[in-house]
Every structure is written in structure tokens, then in C-alpha cells.
N, C-alpha and C positions, 0 to 999 in steps of 0.2 A: 867055377868060383863066383862066375858072377851072379849065378843063378839065387846063390846064396846069399851074395848081396843084396842082389835086386826084395826078396823076398825079406830079409832083413829088416827092407828099409819101410816095406808096405805093413809088420807088423810091427812096427816102432811110430806108425805113419796113425795106423788102427789103434793101437794101446793110446797118441796120443787122442784123436779125440776123442777117446772113451773116460779117456779123464778130464778134460773139458769140459764131457759134456754134464758128467755126474760132480765134478768140483765148483764151477758156476755155479750153480741154482745154490750154492749150498753158502761158496761165497759168500752171495748176492744178500743171502739171509741171513748168515752173521753179519756182513755187515751192517742191515740195517739193525739187524739187535743190536749192536758196536757202538754204530751213528745213533740210535734212542739212547743206550746208553752214556754216552758219551761224546756229546755234540756240540765244538766248540763255540763257543760262546766268546766273541768278540766286544773286549769292552770301551770300545773305544782310541784306547792309544796303546797300539801296540801285542797285545797284552792280552791273549786267548785262556779260555778255561773249560774244562769242560763238562755240562751239565747234562740229567737228563730231562733237564724242564720238557722239552720238545716231544719227548716221547709220552712223558706224565700229562701233556698237556694234550694230549690226545686222547691218554688213559682217561684220565680225568674228565675229560668231556662227554665219552661214553658215559660213563660212571654218571656224570650229574642227569645227562640227559635221561638215563634211567630210571632215577630217583624224580627226578621231573613226573615222568609220564607214571609213576609209580604213587607219587600224589595226585597227581591228576585222578587216576582213577579211585580210590581214597577217598576222596571232597565227590566222586561219583556213585559212589557206593552206600556216603552216608547220605546225600542230597535223594539217592533212589529209596536206603531203609527210612528215610522221615517220611516219604511217598506209602510209602505201603505201610505207615505205623498211623500216617491218616484215611489210607484208604479203611485198614483194618478198624476204626474205631470209631470210626461212621456206618460200618454197616453194622457195629453193631447198636443202633439203635437205628430210633424212627426217621422215614428221611420224609417230614412235614418240611411247607416253604415257612422261614421267621417271619411273622402274621409285620404290621408296622409297627404298631406303637410296643406292646409284649416279647419283653426281651427272652429269646427262646433259650430256652437248657439243651437244646441240641448243642456237640461240640462240631467244630466245626474249621474250614479249611478257606477263608473269606476276604475281600474287604465287601465294604459296604459303606456308601455314603448317600447319605438323607439330605432333602430342601424340604425345609417349612413354609408354609406362606400365610400368613393372618392378617387381618386387620387389626389398627393401632390407632391409639388417640387421633384425633387434628385432621384421620380422612386421608392418613398416612398407611402404607401398609410396616410389615415385618419380618424379612427373611431372615432364615436361617440355614447357613450352612454348614453339612458335616452330619446336624443332629444327637451329635457324641457318639458317633460310631466311628471306627476305621478294622483295621485291621487286626483277624482272627484266626490263629493258627494253633492248632494242638500241639503238644509239647509229650504225651504223657498215656496211657490206656485210658487215662479216667479225665487226665487236668489238661483245659487249652485259655489261652493268655489272649487279652483281648489290648492290643496299645492303638488308641482313639485318636483324631482327630481332634484340636479344638473348636466350635462351633464360631464361624462368624457374624454376629449382629447387622442389619443394613436396616434402617428406617428411613423408608423414601415413603414419596421425597425431601419432604422437609424435616426430618429427624433428626435426632444429635449426629453426632459421627459416627461410623461405624467401630468397630470391634472384635474382638477375639474370647474366646470362653475360658474355661480354664480345661483342662484335660484331663480326659478319662481313661480309667482304667479298670479292668476285668479280671479276674482271673474263677475258671470258671473251675469244678470238680462237678467230677459226673458218680452220686451215689450206686444206682442203679438203671438202666436198660433194656430193650427188648425187640429187635426189629419187628417188623412188621409180621410176619409167619411167627413168629414166636410168642409173639404178648403185645408187643406194638404200643412201650407207654416208656417213659423218664423218670427222671429222678433226682434233679443234680443243686448241689448248693452251689449260689454266689456272692462273692464279693467283690464290686464293685465301688472305684472314692474315685472320685475328682481332688486331683491339684493345683489350689491358687496359683497357675498359670498369668488369666485373663485380668482385660484391665479392667480397674474401680465398676465402670458403668455399666461392665458386661461378667464381672463374676463373681464367687462370691464372698471371693477373700479370705477364706479356712477353709482346710482340708475337710470332706466330705465326706466317710464313710457308707457303704450300704450294703446290710449283710443280707442277704434274698433265699429263699427258696422256691423252687421249679419246679410244675410237675404238668405231667404229661397223658395224655389217654387217646387212643386209637379207638378206632370200629369201621373196617372196612377203610369207605373216603370219606371217618368222617374224622375232623379231631380235637381235643380240646387242650391249650393252653391254656397255665395259670403259673402266675410269682403273687407271694408274700412279701415286701421286708422294710425296712424299714430305714432314713435317713439319718444320720448321723454326728453331727457335725463337729471337728475338734473344737471348736472355739464360735465363741460370739453367741452361743447358743439362743438367747433372749432374741436376736435378729432373727437368726437363720429359721430357730425354731428344730423342734424332731415332727416329722410325716409319716403314719402309718402307711404304704403304698399296695393297693390291691390293682393287680389287672387277669382279666381272664380274656381264650379269642377264641374266637368257636369260628372253624375252617370247614369248610369242603374242597375237594381235589373233584374238582368239575372234567369235564371232556377240554381238549386244545389245551392241553398244558393250563390251565386256568381254576385259579385258588380262590376267590369270593372266601370274604367271611367280615367278623360282628364281631366289634372290641367293647367290652364295657371296660377303660382305666378308672380307676377310683381313688382320690386325695382325701386321708384324714391328717387334718392339721391337729394336733396334738400341746405345743410350745407355740410360743412365739407369735411374731404378727396376728397373723390366724386362725390363732387359738380354739380350738373347739368349734371350725368352720368345714362343710363336707365337698370338696369337689364332684360331679361324676362323667365323664364322657360316655357319646357313642361315638366308635370309631364303625364305619361301615369301608370294605376296602374290597380293592381287587388286585388279587397276586397272578402275575406271568411268571411261568419256566421249570424246569432249566434252564433252558436250552444252550443247544452244544454252541462253543460260540472257536473255539481253536486249538488244536490240542487236548489238555486235558481242562481244560479252562470251562465255564460255563457259566452262562449269563441269566442273572431274572430278576425281577424287579416288584413295584407295585407301590398303589396309589390310595386313598382315600382318605375321607373328612374325620375331624375332632367334633362332634356338635355336643352343646354346654344341656346335659341334660337335670344339671341344681341349677333352683337361683345363687348361689353362689356358683362364682367363679372367677381364672384371673385371667380367660382369654376365651375364646371363641372363634365357633369357622375353620380351623385349620390346618388346610393342607397340607398332606401330607407325601411324598416320592419320595419314593426308596427302590436305588439302586445297588447290587452282589453278583459279584464276580465270583465265585468259588472254583475250590484245583480240589 
């Protein structure tokens, strides 16, 4: 009888221990769920309420984190897609360096800043910062936009107060092109414009639209780039006049990333103050680049001087300095 009692007690202890081992974790899990489902909230006056706010807060926090990560992933994917698009577009055209004064028909991802320095009246010098250049970025397989920096003009040491010129904008539409091994040429339509944001001294006072065709052809290390366009002021045509613009740049890709060039920059005044006049500048220059800067960024620059080749000219001996950071 004593053995039966002892065995019965032992059996009871084993069963109880087994029950504790199995049921306690389940109870804790259930309690956790119940706590999430009905966590008491003290409203400050002795009353309580059961609300899933605590659990939902935890779940919502996790969901929000996932959403943020997805959004970041989308942004990264969009940026990467834009970079890939730029690479593809630039790979389907010649890799020439942009000339100093002649607008290149290439579509580019680039920030460009030019500085001009020329003699002015009264033994002064006129400095122009910006050169109607700025940020260029590709928007589709055939288009590129330029948002320029208004040029700041300073006449020193005894000139009038300095000031900003008008805001330059440009749309490029590539009609046709081929890389170096497939033909080495391009044909691009350019639509440039200036918005009259400048001061009365340095701004045109009216918007000016300049439709232009750009052409280019290369042969081995030599290339020719040319543009033909016309300035069309939106108002005050009697003062601003219309001008036919023709530019041509002859480049050679030499060793050590050097690009010697010679440009011809012509303006034919058809109406306005200088109607019937023609001015031609010859612009010898030297470009350097593109050199690896950091990551995907590359640096190039150029320097040259515009020298008047006609008796009529509105300025002369203009030094041109250009810096470009491309992507």
C-alpha cells in the first residue's frame, strides 16, 4: 500500500511537471496576444480601457520601416535608372570635347561654368562670370535640358556697378547620331532662350529665342562641329535686332587628353542698331580632359581667346576660361 501511495505521488508529480512545461509557454504566448489585444490604458481618473494600441504601434512601426525602406529602394532605383539612361544616350554619340564658343550638339550630363575677360573702355576690364552656361542633364533618349546661371558682369576698376544678365535656358533634341566606330557624326536641334531677369544695364529687357541646328562629323582624331541659328527677340526688335549666328569649331584629339582647336564665330546683323554689319572672330583654344575626378565624375577645362577678324566688332581679345564637371 505504501508503494502504491508513493508511486501514485510520483506519477502525480511527473504529470504536474509535464503540464507546467507544456502549458506555461502557451499561456505566456496567449498572455502576450491577450496583452496586445486588450492592454489596459489608464485614463488618469482611475478608469481603464482595453485597447490594441500598444501592439498595433509595434506592428505599425515595423510596417512603416518596411515602407520607408521600399520608398528608399524606389528612389535609388529611379536614380540608377536615370544614370543608366545617361550612359546609354552618351554612348550612342561621338565623345568629342565641347568647344569654347560653339555650342556642342552632344547630349550631356554636365555642369559648366565659364569666365570671360576682355578690355573695356576707360582702361577698364570687363569680367563676365557664368558665360550663359550652367547645369545640363538628359531627360530622355533624345532630349537634354540646360538650366543656365545668369551671367554676372563686372567692369573694373572704374566701371559702373556690376549686375546679373538674363536667365539662359536651352532644349536639345537629337535628330541623329553615331558613336566613333559607327559613323562619328551628329545632327541636333537646339532651342535656346533667355528670360529677361537681368538688370537694366546688363539684361536685354525682352525674351530672346534662338532656334539653332547643330552638326558634327569626325574622322579618326579630327572633328568639325558647327551651328547655324538666329536670334529672335520677343519684343523691341528695333533696338535688339535680329542676328544670324554661324559657328564652326575644328578640333584635334592629341595625346595627354589635349584638344587643340580653332573656331570661327560669326554674327550677321540683319536688323536693329547694327543692321548690315558682320563680325567674325577667330578663336584659338586648348581643351584638357576628361580626367577622372571622383566616383562617376570627370573634369575637363578649356582656355582660348576670341580675336576680331573683321573691321567691325563689338569687342576684341576676349579671354575665355571654361570648367566642366561631367557625369
